[in-house]
Phi, psi and omega in degrees: 000138178287161178302320180293320178295324178296319178296317178297317178304312181298317181289326175297318181296334176282351179088015181283139178288161183306318183296322179290317177301315180301314180297313183295329181262000181057047176229169181281153176302326178296320178296322176299316180301318180294313178298318180300315179297319180292323178297313180299319180294312184291327181274341183078011180284128180272349181204166180296319178300323177293321178297320179296319177298319177297320179297317180295319179295330180277356179091008176279144178269107182282358178284136178299145177292143183242000000 
């Protein structure tokens, strides 16, 4: 996974929508969609809940920052 895809992965695991991810990373929402699709493909996750489980197993904290 590229560093940018990893950042998108972490924000997806927090449950953030594409528009928020785009804003936080200063990229377009379309670019987020592309990264999101590649993350799902590379991780083999068929859904967001599975992706969150993978994030937890990898040691990422999927809880939104407060």
